C-alpha positions in Angstrom: 0.0 0.0 0.0 1.6 3.3 -1.0 2.3 5.9 1.7 -0.1 8.7 2.2 0.8 11.9 0.5 -0.2 14.3 3.3 2.7 13.9 5.7 3.6 16.4 8.4 7.4 16.7 8.4 9.7 18.7 10.7 13.3 19.4 9.9 15.5 20.9 12.7 18.9 22.4 12.0 20.5 25.8 12.0 23.2 28.3 12.8 25.3 27.8 9.6 24.7 27.0 6.0 26.4 23.6 6.7 23.4 22.5 8.7 20.7 24.3 6.8 21.5 23.5 3.2 21.4 19.7 3.7 18.0 20.2 5.5 16.7 22.2 2.5 17.9 19.5 0.1 16.1 16.8 2.1 13.0 18.9 2.4 12.9 19.6 -1.4 13.2 15.9 -2.0 10.5 15.1 0.5 8.2 17.6 -1.1 8.6 15.7 -4.4 8.0 12.4 -2.7 5.0 13.6 -0.7 3.5 16.5 -2.9 0.8 17.3 -0.4 3.0 17.2 2.6 3.4 20.0 5.2 7.0 20.7 5.8 8.1 22.9 8.7 11.6 24.0 9.7 12.7 24.5 13.3 15.5 26.9 13.9 16.6 29.9 16.0 16.1 33.6 15.4 19.8 34.2 15.2 21.1 31.8 12.6 21.2 31.9 8.8 18.0 29.7 8.7 15.8 32.9 8.9 17.1 33.9 5.5 17.8 30.6 3.8 14.7 28.7 4.7 12.4 31.5 3.6 14.4 31.8 0.3 13.9 28.1 -0.3 10.1 28.5 0.1 9.6 26.7 3.5 8.0 27.8 6.8 10.2 28.3 9.9 9.4 28.3 13.6 12.0 29.3 16.1 12.8 28.0 19.6 15.0 29.3 22.3 18.2 27.4 22.6 21.9 28.1 23.2 25.0 26.0 23.0 27.0 25.1 26.1 30.4 26.7 26.8 33.2 24.3 27.6 34.0 26.0 30.9 31.9 27.2 33.7 30.8 30.8 33.2 27.8 33.1 33.2 27.1 31.9 29.7 26.9 28.3 30.9 24.3 29.3 33.5 22.3 31.1 30.8 22.6 28.0 28.5 20.9 25.9 31.2 18.1 28.4 31.3 17.8 28.3 27.6 17.8 24.5 27.6 14.7 24.6 29.8 13.0 27.1 27.4 14.0 24.9 24.4 12.4 21.8 26.1 9.1 23.7 26.6 9.2 25.1 23.1 9.9 21.7 21.6 7.2 19.9 23.4 4.7 22.6 22.5 5.6 22.5 18.9 5.4 18.7 18.7 2.0 18.6 20.5 0.6 21.3 18.1 2.1 20.1 14.8 1.8 16.3 15.4 4.5 15.5 12.9 4.9 12.1 11.2 8.7 12.5 11.5 11.3 14.9 12.8 14.7 15.0 11.1 17.7 16.7 12.7 20.5 18.0 10.5 22.8 19.5 13.2 23.3 22.6 15.2 22.2 23.1 18.8 18.6 23.6 17.8 18.3 20.0 16.5 19.0 18.5 20.0 15.8 19.3 21.9 13.3 19.0 19.1 14.6 15.6 18.0 15.1 14.4 21.5 11.6 15.2 22.7 10.0 14.0 19.5 11.6 10.6 20.1 10.4 10.5 23.7 6.9 11.4 22.5 6.8 8.5 20.1 7.4 10.4 16.8 9.6 8.9 14.1 13.0 10.5 14.2 16.2 10.5 12.2 19.4 12.6 12.2 22.0 13.4 9.5 25.6 13.9 10.4 27.6 15.9 7.8 31.1 15.7 9.4 33.7 12.9 9.7 33.8 13.4 13.5 30.3 14.0 14.9 29.5 16.5 17.6 28.2 15.6 21.1 24.6 16.5 20.2 24.3 13.9 17.4 26.2 11.3 19.4 23.6 11.6 22.2 20.7 11.7 19.8 21.9 8.6 18.0 20.9 6.6 21.1 17.2 7.7 20.7 16.5 8.1 17.0 15.5 5.4 14.6 17.9 6.2 11.8 21.3 7.9 11.6 22.5 9.1 8.1 26.3 9.6 7.8 28.4 11.3 5.1 31.8 9.5 5.7 32.7 5.9 6.3 34.9 6.9 9.3 31.8 8.2 11.1 30.4 4.7 11.5 32.5 4.0 14.6 30.7 6.8 16.6 27.1 5.5 16.0 25.0 2.3 16.6 25.7 0.2 13.6 22.2 -1.3 13.4 20.6 2.0 12.7 23.3 3.9 10.8 23.3 4.2 7.0 26.1 5.6 4.9 24.4 8.0 2.5 26.7 10.9 1.9 26.0 14.6 2.3 23.1 16.0 0.2 23.9 19.1 -1.8 21.6 21.5 -3.6 20.9 20.2 -7.1 21.7 23.6 -8.6 25.2 23.7 -7.2 26.6 21.7 -10.2 24.5 23.5 -12.8 26.6 26.5 -13.4 27.8 27.1 -17.0 31.3 28.4 -17.1 31.0 30.6 -20.2 27.9 32.3 -18.8 29.3 32.6 -15.3 32.5 34.2 -16.7 30.4 36.8 -18.5 28.3 37.4 -15.4 31.4 38.1 -13.3 33.1 40.0 -16.1 36.1 37.6 -16.0 38.4 36.3 -18.9 38.4 32.7 -20.1 42.2 32.6 -20.7 43.3 33.4 -17.2 43.0 30.9 -14.3 40.5 31.8 -11.6 40.7 31.3 -7.8 37.6 31.3 -5.7 38.0 32.0 -2.0 35.5 32.0 0.8 35.6 31.4 4.6 32.2 29.9 5.2 28.9 31.6 5.7 30.3 33.8 8.4 33.6 34.7 6.7 37.1 34.3 8.2 39.2 37.3 9.4 42.6 35.5 9.1 41.8 34.4 5.6 40.6 37.9 4.6 44.0 39.2 5.9 45.9 36.7 3.7 43.8 37.6 0.7 44.6 41.3 1.1 48.3 40.5 0.8 47.5 38.4 -2.4 45.4 41.2 -3.9 48.3 43.6 -3.5 50.6 41.1 -5.2 48.5 40.4 -8.2 46.7 43.7 -8.7 49.1 44.8 -11.5 50.4 41.4 -12.9 47.1 39.7 -13.4 48.7 36.3 -12.7 45.3 34.9 -12.0 41.8 36.1 -11.4 40.2 36.1 -7.9 36.7 36.0 -6.5 36.8 36.5 -2.8 33.7 36.2 -0.5 34.5 38.0 2.7 31.4 37.2 4.7 28.8 39.9 5.4 30.4 41.0 8.7 33.9 41.5 7.1 33.0 43.1 3.8 33.1 46.8 4.7 36.4 46.4 6.6 38.0 44.6 3.7 36.8 47.3 1.2 38.1 50.1 3.5 41.5 48.4 3.9 41.8 48.1 0.1 40.9 51.8 -0.3 43.5 52.7 2.3 46.1 50.9 0.1 44.9 52.9 -2.9 43.5 49.8 -4.6 40.4 50.6 -6.7 38.8 47.2 -7.7 36.6 48.9 -10.4 39.8 49.7 -12.4 41.3 46.2 -12.1 38.7 43.9 -13.5 40.3 40.6 -12.5 39.6 40.8 -8.7 36.0 40.6 -7.4 35.1 41.1 -3.7 31.6 40.2 -2.5 30.1 39.9 1.0 28.1 36.8 0.0 27.1 35.0 -3.2 23.8 33.2 -3.3 24.3 31.7 -6.8 27.4 29.7 -5.8 26.9 27.4 -8.8 28.3 30.3 -10.9 31.2 30.9 -8.6 32.1 27.2 -8.7 31.7 27.1 -12.5 34.4 29.7 -13.1 36.8 28.4 -10.4 39.9 26.4 -11.3 41.0 26.3 -7.6 39.0 26.9 -4.4 40.2 28.2 -1.1 37.9 27.5 1.8 37.3 26.3 5.3 36.7 22.6 5.7 33.0 22.5 6.7 31.2 19.4 5.6 28.9 21.3 3.2 31.9 22.9 1.5 33.6 19.6 1.1 30.6 18.0 -0.4 30.1 20.9 -2.8 33.8 20.7 -3.8 33.4 17.0 -4.5 30.2 17.5 -6.5 31.8 20.1 -8.7 35.1 18.3 -8.9 37.2 21.2 -7.6 40.8 21.1 -6.3 41.1 22.9 -3.0 43.3 24.6 -0.5 41.6 24.0 2.9 42.1 26.0 6.0 40.2 24.3 8.8 38.4 26.4 11.4 40.4 25.7 14.6 37.5 26.6 16.9 35.0 24.2 15.2 33.5 21.7 17.7 35.6 18.7 18.3 37.9 20.2 15.6 35.8 18.3 13.1 37.0 20.5 10.2 40.6 19.1 10.8 39.2 15.6 10.1 37.2 16.8 7.1 40.3 18.5 5.6 42.6 15.5 6.4 40.1 13.2 4.6 40.4 15.4 1.5 44.2 15.7 1.6 44.7 12.0 2.1 42.6 11.3 -1.0 44.6 13.8 -3.1 41.8 16.3 -3.5 43.2 19.2 -1.4 46.2 20.8 0.3 45.7 21.7 4.0 47.1 24.9 5.6 46.5 25.3 9.3 45.2 28.7 10.4 48.2 29.0 12.8 50.6 28.8 9.9 48.5 30.8 7.5 50.0 33.9 5.9 49.6 35.8 2.7 53.0 34.7 1.4 52.3 31.0 2.2 48.9 31.1 0.6 50.1 32.8 -2.5 53.0 30.2 -2.9 50.5 27.4 -2.5 48.1 28.8 -5.0 51.0 29.4 -7.5 52.2 25.8 -7.1 48.8 24.5 -8.1 47.0 26.9 -10.4 49.7 26.9 -13.1 50.2 23.2 -13.1 47.5 21.7 -15.4 48.5 18.1 -14.6 48.2 18.7 -10.9 44.9 20.6 -11.2 43.5 17.7 -13.3 44.6 15.1 -10.8 43.2 16.9 -7.8 40.0 17.6 -9.7 39.5 13.9 -10.5 40.4 12.9 -6.9 37.7 15.3 -5.6 35.1 14.1 -8.1 36.0 10.5 -7.1 34.8 11.2 -3.5 31.2 11.9 -4.6 28.7 9.4 -3.3 26.0 8.5 -5.8 22.2 8.9 -5.1 22.7 10.6 -1.7 19.3 12.1 -1.5 17.6 9.1 -2.9 19.1 6.9 -0.2 18.0 9.3 2.6 14.5 9.6 1.2 14.1 5.8 0.8 14.9 5.4 4.6 12.5 8.2 5.6 9.7 6.6 3.5 10.3 3.3 5.3 9.8 5.1 8.6 6.6 6.9 7.8 5.0 4.4 5.5 
């Protein structure tokens, strides 16, 4: 007997694009599987979910929740208070919405809503994007019915009988950029290699500083073209610093600075080499697009999971890793130069990245969800 089409589905995840975009990919797939379904996102009022979920066409409700600090402080006390609020908010939402399933994709917000849904007899599942999972998903794995993982090395952290290796779902459009059209859109040339640089959805101050050095070095020589995404909070400072150096980007043409780019498929399409953090979403998008990378893991990431993500890429020949502690403009420029002008190396790294793609990621996740709610 086919499953009903009118399912009530809740997805919980937030804070960064790395938690939100996989949830949006799953939600989009579920909407196709269950055309009459009612899909609701649960997030906070501080994360990127407020913008991204609405842009994707889904409804969002927020709960009060805050991550724990690793040492005793006033913030820790406030986190306990917020935890109580999140429990109340989660229970009230579950009682009101009566979901068929709740799916957590990471971030502190996923913890309470998935946990209480499980206790209240609702079908539950979580998706772990990173090689090394955070404490929230490790705890939730004891209560949910299914755990979806993105890397084989993650299996050792979860109950084997309920864990499925699926991969990390990425937006369908991320691979749809057309290079010729994207070059025209950015006003770039086809005969000069292009480097794309970004520090995650929030930007990265150290990376911005290194890029400022590189801009100064290539502003006159046009050794390669550069698209640099500063992050919204760092954009004005970056532009001011360039102005103070007498650098007028409008007169250069081969250097583009943006606070954020929504149409990342275009940025990936023009990139011969990508510099980025090592968040799970970035890794999966690099693989899907077959892009060689220079990875600079965020040292403050929970459980240093970005170090493990980056190591996975480097060990498979798809990336070069530079620690933030050793990052400098000179070192980054040398690393770029050693790769971007070596066509053989670019091709090898590109093939290695593409080889890490897992097939039918979304289909595998959807199939397991359908089994639960059938």
